[in-house]
N, C-alpha and C positions, 0 to 999 in steps of 0.2 A: 956495355952500358947495357944493363937490366934493372927490374924492380927487386932486387937483392936486399935482404934485412941490412946488408953494410950500408948500402946506398941511403935507405930511409933513415938509419941511425945518424949517417953525417948528415943529412937535411935537418933532422930535429935537431942536432948539436947546434948547428948555423942558426936557427929561428928562436933557440929557445929563450934567451936572454931579451929577444924583442918580442916574446910575446907575455911579457908579465904584467902589463899595465891594465889589460880588461879582462875581467873574468869569463866574459862571454866570448871572446876571441882570443883564449889563451892556447897554449900548446895541446891542451885536450880536445880543444876544438878542432885543431889541425888532424890529430889522431882521429877523430871521429869523422871528418871530411872523409879521410882516407879510406876509414872502413866502409863508409857511403859508398864513396866511388868503386871501390872493388865489388860491391854488392852488385853495381849498375853495370860495370864493364864486361864485354865479351872478349871472344877471342880474336878478334879484330881491333881492340883498343891497343894504342901505342902505350904501354905501361909504364915505362920509364918518363914520357913527357907527363902521362897523369900523377904520377908519383911526385915528380917534382912541382907540378902546378899545384897539388893538394897541399904541400908544405910551403911554399912560398905565396900563395894568392893574398896573404895579409901581412906581406913585409911592413907596408904602410897602413896602419889602421887608424883612421882618424874617428873622433867620438861622433856619434848618431847627431849631436847639434852641431857639430862643425858644418860652415857653409861651403867648404871645399871636399865634403865627403865623397861627391861625387867623381872626385879625380884620384881618390886613394889608389883604385886598382891599376890605373895606368901608372902613377909613381910606383907601385907595387911591382909592375911589369917592369918597369925601367932599372928599377934596384937589383932585380933577378938576374939580369946578366951577367955581370962579372963572376956571381957566384954561380952559375950555370957553367959557364967558361972554365972556371977552376975544377968543377967535377967531372969535364969531359964530355959535356953534351956538344953535339954538332951545331953549326948554326942554323941549320933547318928545324932541328928539335927545339933549339933556344926560340925561335920565332913561334913556333907552334905552342911552346909553353907560354910565352908572352900575350897571345891571342887568349888562350883559355883563362889566363890571370885578369887581360882587360876585362873580359866578357862575364865574367862571374858574378859582378856586381849587379846588384837591382838597380841603384842609383846611376850608374855608368850610362845604361841604356845602350849598350853593344851588342850587337846580335852574334851569337856565336855560329861559327860556320864548319868546326871541325867536329868528330865525334867526342874528343876529348875535352873540348869546351863545352859542350852541351852536357856530358858526365860532370864535368866539376859544377857548373852553376847547378846541376838538380842535387848533386851531393852538397853544397853548401845550404841550401835553401831546405833541405832535409834536416839540417842540423837546428832550424828554428821552428820543429815541429816535433810533436810527440811530447813525450816527459821532459826531455832536455830542452825542446823549444818552450814550455812552460816555465823551466827554471831559468832559462836565459832571459827571457821576455821580463819575468820581474826582477830579475838583477840588473840589467841594465837600465829598466825604468826607476828601480830605486837608486841606482848610483846617479841617475839625473836629477832625482828629487822629484819624479811624479807620483802623483797619488795613484792607487791601485784601482779605484773607479770613482765615479759621479753618484755620490749616495742619493742624490736627487732623482738621476734619472739613468740606472748604471749601464742598461743596454742602448743607450742614445735614441729612446723611442721618439722624443720630442725636442732633440737639439741635432747639431751638426757633430759628427765625428770629430774628437780631438784627441790623437794620439800623442801630442806633445804635452800634452796636461793629465792625461789618464793612461795607464797601463794596459787596462781592459780593452778600451778603444782600438790599440794597434790590432788586437785579433781580427777585428771586422775590417780597419783599414787595409789589413795586408796578409795576416798568418792564413787566415782560413780560405782565402783565395788562391795560395799557393799551390794546392794540387792540381788545379786547372791550367797551371803556368809551367808545368812540367814539361821536359822537352823528351825524355826517354819513356821507354813502357816501365822501364824499371822503377825509374823514378817516380812516375805516376803511381803504379803500385804501391810502393811504400810510403807514398805521401798519403794515401787515401786511408792506409792502415794506421798511421801517424795521426791523421786528423780523426778520426774516430775516438781515439783515445781523450782527444782534447775537447771533444764535444761532451764527452761523458763527464770531464773536469766541469766545463761551463754548465752543465744542467747541475751538478751538485753545489757548484759556487752559487748559481742562481738561486737555490733551494735553501742555502745557510744563510743567505741575505733576504729570504723572504720574498722574492720575486720569482716570475716564470721566465724562462730562457725564449726570446722571441724567435718564431719559425725563420725567419730570415738569416738568423745566426746559425743555423744547422744545415743549410743549403746553399752556401757561397758557393 
């Protein structure tokens, strides 16, 4: 068992059809998470465990507005077991992969305790940042029928943030704070780089709608 291209191809083939329903959580998302994970990993990382966790972490993908969304990572971990057994993973490896899958989710609120789980969580959250993160945010929000922003108060200076209604509010509610929530040094470095791009986008966005970007949106 290793991190070979053949194993990756087999994992991609297994999940391909299951990842066609959500453009923000599709096969391309899994590929990007794997790229991110490799960038963060070191020579102590169990690569076969990390590879499988990267491609199976969204086996069950519930909509952002689904009341059971916080259970999705546990369900994904459970459904990964027969797949991993057929691929030849050992019981210990399967348990490690399942933990990484369970703990990657923001909404599940499970603390990662292994290096691979920490890497996967950071790798998944990195995909919510940078240019891809911007695209994913507006793609998901559009699919859910949310407005781009509140034209009366775009940056919530005099109202409560509401990311169930406004796409832009999700940046302040969650995305801009992700760099400080990274668990690995590599994840922190990449997150800071990607958030700089997002701040530049916000500054341009504010300028184009005739607003000034509040200082508290640039130092979250």
